[in-house]
Backbone as CSV, one residue per row, in Angstrom:
resi,resn,N_x,N_y,N_z,CA_x,CA_y,CA_z,C_x,C_y,C_z
1,MET,31.582,10.174,-53.639,30.497,9.337,-53.161,30.830,7.881,-53.475
2,GLU,30.581,7.018,-52.499,30.894,5.606,-52.683,29.792,4.912,-53.473
3,ALA,30.194,3.911,-54.218,29.231,3.132,-54.987,28.432,2.250,-54.037
4,VAL,27.175,2.047,-54.369,26.316,1.168,-53.584,26.450,-0.240,-54.152
5,ASN,26.853,-1.188,-53.294,26.966,-2.567,-53.749,26.015,-3.450,-52.944
6,ARG,26.030,-4.740,-53.231,25.130,-5.679,-52.555,25.367,-5.698,-51.050
7,ARG,26.635,-5.645,-50.648,26.965,-5.716,-49.231,26.419,-4.499,-48.468
8,SER,26.601,-3.295,-48.991,26.119,-2.100,-48.304,24.590,-2.041,-48.322
9,THR,23.967,-2.511,-49.392,22.505,-2.552,-49.462,21.956,-3.517,-48.416
10,PHE,22.584,-4.689,-48.266,22.175,-5.664,-47.263,22.304,-5.076,-45.854
11,ALA,23.426,-4.405,-45.567,23.651,-3.819,-44.246,22.602,-2.753,-43.949
12,LEU,22.297,-1.906,-44.917,21.291,-0.876,-44.723,19.914,-1.505,-44.494
13,GLY,19.575,-2.511,-45.285,18.290,-3.193,-45.123,18.168,-3.860,-43.765
14,PHE,19.236,-4.488,-43.281,19.233,-5.132,-41.975,19.038,-4.093,-40.874
15,THR,19.722,-2.969,-40.989,19.607,-1.905,-39.983,18.181,-1.376,-39.919
16,VAL,17.580,-1.131,-41.080,16.203,-0.632,-41.116,15.243,-1.675,-40.554
17,ALA,15.437,-2.934,-40.904,14.550,-3.992,-40.426,14.680,-4.192,-38.918
18,ALA,15.866,-4.011,-38.358,16.087,-4.233,-36.929,15.621,-3.069,-36.074
19,THR,15.454,-1.901,-36.641,15.086,-0.715,-35.866,13.790,-0.911,-35.086
20,PRO,12.694,-1.406,-35.660,11.483,-1.609,-34.862,11.703,-2.613,-33.729
21,LEU,12.510,-3.631,-33.935,12.769,-4.599,-32.875,13.458,-3.946,-31.693
22,ILE,14.386,-3.075,-31.965,15.076,-2.369,-30.895,14.094,-1.477,-30.152
23,THR,13.218,-0.804,-30.875,12.223,0.058,-30.249,11.272,-0.754,-29.383
24,TRP,10.838,-1.914,-29.841,9.905,-2.740,-29.079,10.543,-3.314,-27.824
25,ALA,11.854,-3.461,-27.817,12.517,-4.092,-26.690,12.715,-3.148,-25.509
26,THR,12.423,-1.857,-25.670,12.592,-0.942,-24.549,11.506,-1.192,-23.512
27,PRO,11.833,-1.057,-22.232,10.842,-1.320,-21.191,9.703,-0.308,-21.225
28,ALA,8.538,-0.747,-20.818,7.374,0.129,-20.776,7.535,1.136,-19.644
29,ALA,7.005,2.317,-19.854,7.063,3.339,-18.817,6.118,2.965,-17.683
30,ALA,6.467,3.358,-16.488,5.639,3.071,-15.315,4.339,3.864,-15.387
31,GLN,3.279,3.291,-14.840,2.004,3.983,-14.760,2.142,5.118,-13.752
32,THR,1.737,6.300,-14.132,1.738,7.421,-13.211,0.344,8.028,-13.192
33,TYR,0.046,8.713,-12.117,-1.270,9.325,-11.968,-1.106,10.765,-11.542
34,GLY,-2.016,11.603,-12.002,-2.036,12.996,-11.587,-2.617,13.123,-10.188
35,PRO,-2.442,14.278,-9.560,-2.905,14.452,-8.180,-4.423,14.422,-8.021
36,ASP,-5.161,14.550,-9.113,-6.622,14.539,-9.025,-7.243,13.221,-9.479
37,GLU,-6.418,12.276,-9.893,-6.972,11.002,-10.369,-7.298,10.096,-9.189
38,GLY,-8.379,9.367,-9.329,-8.790,8.443,-8.285,-9.453,9.155,-7.125
39,LYS,-9.547,8.433,-6.020,-10.219,8.942,-4.825,-9.237,8.934,-3.667
40,GLU,-9.110,10.063,-2.982,-8.235,10.131,-1.821,-8.910,9.403,-0.664
41,VAL,-8.222,8.413,-0.096,-8.779,7.629,1.012,-8.057,7.908,2.321
42,GLY,-7.031,8.725,2.269,-6.268,9.118,3.444,-5.180,10.072,2.996
43,PRO,-4.513,10.716,3.942,-3.451,11.644,3.562,-2.356,10.944,2.751
44,GLY,-2.178,11.366,1.500,-1.148,10.798,0.642,-1.474,9.443,0.048
45,VAL,-2.722,9.013,0.182,-3.134,7.699,-0.343,-4.351,7.879,-1.243
46,ARG,-4.214,7.439,-2.503,-5.305,7.518,-3.469,-5.585,6.135,-4.040
47,VAL,-6.841,5.879,-4.349,-7.233,4.635,-5.004,-7.773,4.987,-6.381
48,VAL,-7.203,4.351,-7.400,-7.615,4.581,-8.783,-8.267,3.293,-9.286
49,ALA,-9.570,3.336,-9.546,-10.292,2.180,-10.071,-9.905,1.987,-11.531
50,LEU,-9.535,0.753,-11.893,-9.084,0.470,-13.262,-10.081,-0.353,-14.059
51,GLY,-10.955,-1.094,-13.392,-11.951,-1.866,-14.129,-12.547,-2.968,-13.295
52,GLU,-13.647,-3.491,-13.786,-14.282,-4.632,-13.120,-15.068,-5.441,-14.133
53,ARG,-15.287,-6.702,-13.778,-15.965,-7.613,-14.688,-16.571,-8.754,-13.878
54,ALA,-17.617,-9.342,-14.408,-18.209,-10.522,-13.779,-17.172,-11.644,-13.777
55,SER,-17.150,-12.403,-12.700,-16.171,-13.477,-12.556,-16.706,-14.794,-13.101
56,VAL,-15.800,-15.599,-13.652,-16.166,-16.952,-14.071,-15.756,-17.965,-13.005
57,ILE,-15.147,-17.489,-11.918,-14.787,-18.353,-10.785,-16.020,-18.451,-9.899
58,PRO,-16.562,-19.646,-9.685,-17.836,-19.791,-8.972,-17.898,-19.119,-7.598
59,ALA,-16.823,-19.066,-6.861,-16.847,-18.488,-5.519,-16.928,-16.960,-5.526
60,TYR,-16.729,-16.342,-6.695,-16.688,-14.881,-6.770,-17.654,-14.359,-7.821
61,LYS,-18.376,-13.304,-7.449,-19.333,-12.690,-8.365,-18.641,-11.727,-9.328
62,THR,-17.668,-10.962,-8.805,-17.030,-9.909,-9.573,-15.532,-9.886,-9.286
63,VAL,-14.730,-9.530,-10.292,-13.308,-9.237,-10.068,-13.119,-7.758,-10.397
64,MET,-12.338,-7.088,-9.555,-12.103,-5.657,-9.726,-10.605,-5.395,-9.675
65,LEU,-10.152,-4.419,-10.462,-8.744,-4.059,-10.500,-8.605,-2.598,-10.095
66,ARG,-7.652,-2.342,-9.167,-7.426,-0.966,-8.719,-5.963,-0.777,-8.370
67,ASP,-5.513,0.461,-8.422,-4.178,0.824,-7.978,-4.314,1.669,-6.724
68,VAL,-3.486,1.366,-5.742,-3.399,2.181,-4.530,-2.077,2.927,-4.633
69,VAL,-2.165,4.240,-4.728,-0.998,5.097,-4.921,-0.654,5.722,-3.573
70,ILE,0.541,5.413,-3.072,0.937,5.836,-1.734,2.168,6.723,-1.833
71,GLN,2.009,7.968,-1.424,3.093,8.944,-1.485,4.158,8.628,-0.429
72,PRO,5.399,9.097,-0.641,6.443,8.887,0.368,5.996,9.381,1.749
73,GLY,6.184,8.548,2.752,5.804,8.887,4.121,4.365,8.567,4.478
74,ALA,3.510,8.346,3.488,2.096,8.064,3.751,1.914,6.613,4.166
75,LYS,0.790,6.344,4.835,0.515,4.976,5.267,-0.973,4.695,5.245
76,THR,-1.287,3.413,5.251,-2.675,2.967,5.354,-2.828,2.328,6.729
77,PRO,-3.978,2.490,7.364,-4.166,1.896,8.692,-4.323,0.377,8.593
78,ASP,-4.126,-0.299,9.709,-4.391,-1.741,9.756,-5.881,-1.960,9.516
79,ASN,-6.199,-2.783,8.548,-7.584,-3.089,8.203,-7.769,-4.584,8.078
80,MET,-8.916,-5.079,8.501,-9.295,-6.462,8.252,-9.806,-6.521,6.814
81,MET,-9.320,-7.485,6.046,-9.722,-7.610,4.644,-11.186,-8.042,4.559
82,THR,-11.960,-7.322,3.759,-13.388,-7.616,3.611,-13.666,-8.521,2.408
83,ASN,-12.625,-8.842,1.662,-12.739,-9.776,0.540,-11.357,-10.345,0.249
84,ASP,-11.303,-11.468,-0.458,-10.023,-12.031,-0.886,-9.423,-11.095,-1.929
85,MET,-8.089,-11.029,-1.949,-7.436,-10.163,-2.926,-6.016,-10.614,-3.183
86,LEU,-5.523,-10.221,-4.340,-4.132,-10.425,-4.723,-3.521,-9.051,-4.914
87,CYS,-2.284,-8.864,-4.412,-1.619,-7.570,-4.504,-0.301,-7.717,-5.252
88,HIS,0.063,-6.689,-6.004,1.296,-6.686,-6.797,1.890,-5.286,-6.732
89,MET,3.160,-5.177,-6.371,3.840,-3.881,-6.351,4.288,-3.571,-7.773
90,THR,3.681,-2.552,-8.367,4.072,-2.177,-9.724,5.155,-1.115,-9.722
91,GLU,5.252,-0.336,-8.637,6.271,0.711,-8.517,6.624,0.901,-7.054
92,GLY,7.884,1.190,-6.785,8.323,1.549,-5.444,8.387,0.362,-4.500
93,GLU,8.299,0.675,-3.210,8.296,-0.370,-2.186,7.511,0.105,-0.979
94,LEU,7.016,-0.864,-0.220,6.219,-0.583,0.970,6.663,-1.459,2.128
95,SER,6.555,-0.913,3.335,6.670,-1.718,4.543,5.259,-2.193,4.850
96,VAL,5.091,-3.492,5.025,3.769,-4.077,5.224,3.731,-4.802,6.563
97,VAL,2.635,-4.596,7.307,2.375,-5.390,8.500,1.161,-6.241,8.157
98,HIS,1.399,-7.536,8.029,0.409,-8.507,7.540,0.195,-9.521,8.669
99,ASN,-0.952,-9.440,9.352,-1.223,-10.302,10.516,-0.068,-10.243,11.514
100,LYS,0.351,-9.043,11.842,1.423,-8.756,12.807,2.821,-9.138,12.319
101,GLU,2.947,-9.701,11.113,4.256,-10.007,10.531,4.664,-8.827,9.658
102,LYS,5.872,-8.299,9.890,6.341,-7.146,9.121,7.310,-7.611,8.038
103,PHE,7.103,-7.092,6.814,8.015,-7.377,5.710,7.972,-6.221,4.726
104,THR,8.929,-6.186,3.824,8.997,-5.147,2.797,8.689,-5.770,1.445
105,VAL,7.815,-5.119,0.701,7.534,-5.558,-0.664,8.147,-4.544,-1.612
106,LYS,8.779,-5.060,-2.660,9.433,-4.219,-3.657,8.788,-4.444,-5.012
107,LYS,9.125,-3.589,-5.953,8.578,-3.683,-7.303,8.668,-5.114,-7.809
108,GLY,7.528,-5.644,-8.257,7.463,-7.003,-8.781,6.968,-8.032,-7.784
109,ASP,6.959,-7.712,-6.482,6.506,-8.676,-5.471,4.994,-8.868,-5.536
110,VAL,4.544,-10.071,-5.180,3.132,-10.440,-5.183,2.801,-11.086,-3.850
111,TRP,1.607,-10.813,-3.306,1.151,-11.470,-2.089,-0.372,-11.497,-2.089
112,ALA,-0.945,-12.254,-1.162,-2.395,-12.439,-1.125,-2.930,-12.127,0.266
113,CYS,-4.197,-11.751,0.308,-4.904,-11.504,1.560,-6.222,-12.267,1.520
114,ALA,-6.611,-12.812,2.668,-7.841,-13.598,2.750,-8.914,-12.843,3.530
115,LYS,-10.124,-12.898,3.035,-11.262,-12.255,3.682,-11.398,-12.744,5.125
116,GLY,-11.479,-11.803,6.056,-11.717,-12.128,7.448,-10.554,-12.769,8.181
117,ALA,-9.469,-13.081,7.492,-8.330,-13.746,8.130,-7.053,-12.929,8.032
118,THR,-7.095,-11.813,7.324,-5.889,-11.012,7.126,-6.129,-9.581,7.576
119,THR,-5.254,-9.109,8.456,-5.210,-7.696,8.817,-3.936,-7.150,8.205
120,GLU,-4.053,-5.995,7.545,-2.871,-5.462,6.878,-2.862,-3.948,6.917
121,GLY,-1.660,-3.402,7.124,-1.410,-1.972,7.034,-0.111,-1.786,6.276
122,THR,0.027,-0.658,5.584,1.239,-0.408,4.812,1.772,0.987,5.107
123,GLN,3.065,1.176,4.847,3.680,2.497,4.938,4.752,2.612,3.876
124,ASN,4.763,3.739,3.196,5.791,4.020,2.195,6.933,4.736,2.911
125,THR,7.997,4.008,3.206,9.150,4.591,3.895,10.230,5.027,2.917
126,SER,9.976,4.897,1.624,10.971,5.290,0.618,10.744,6.739,0.200
127,SER,11.572,7.215,-0.713,11.449,8.588,-1.202,10.719,8.648,-2.547
128,ALA,10.183,7.525,-2.998,9.477,7.462,-4.283,8.025,7.037,-4.061
129,VAL,7.178,7.388,-5.000,5.776,6.973,-4.944,5.701,5.457,-5.083
130,ALA,4.840,4.827,-4.289,4.613,3.382,-4.367,3.236,3.143,-4.977
131,ILE,3.165,2.169,-5.883,1.871,1.805,-6.469,1.650,0.321,-6.253
132,MET,0.588,0.027,-5.505,0.205,-1.355,-5.231,-1.035,-1.661,-6.074
133,ARG,-0.911,-2.591,-7.001,-2.058,-3.002,-7.826,-2.788,-4.108,-7.076
134,VAL,-4.105,-3.989,-6.985,-4.920,-4.937,-6.227,-5.980,-5.543,-7.136
135,ILE,-6.070,-6.871,-7.100,-7.170,-7.581,-7.758,-8.108,-8.014,-6.637
136,ASP,-9.272,-7.387,-6.573,-10.268,-7.730,-5.575,-11.163,-8.835,-6.099
137,LEU,-11.313,-9.882,-5.334,-12.189,-11.007,-5.663,-13.435,-10.878,-4.786
138,MET,-14.512,-10.403,-5.379,-15.729,-10.078,-4.622,-16.637,-11.298,-4.545
139,PRO,-17.080,-11.633,-3.324,-17.863,-12.852,-3.129,-19.202,-12.853,-3.870
140,ALA,-19.650,-14.056,-4.164,-20.930,-14.232,-4.858,-22.084,-13.983,-3.913
């Protein structure tokens, strides 16, 4: 057995101290939902309400947070937006038709929709589940 000296004690202490930092640096797992969570709004499309609160922005009474979970191959119909909203792709990717302009949003992308001025439909053309997080800004 080797003798324990100052150098080996320091190395062991550094390793133990660094272990939590390494653990904290790992990326967070993606949000997933079971097949019964939320409300089915169409074939392969579920909406999971995450929370709501009174708004401090004068133009809006309430802010609401929800995830729209879209299975591979599923789509949402073209809809006129009934309130202002911000959208963020938290997982996967979607083909989006936004006021007749077609584009693809991927994980991390952000975009906005305006009440009465934006028509939007989406389709998940990938082989993975897509999750679009929506912040609804509800008018006063």
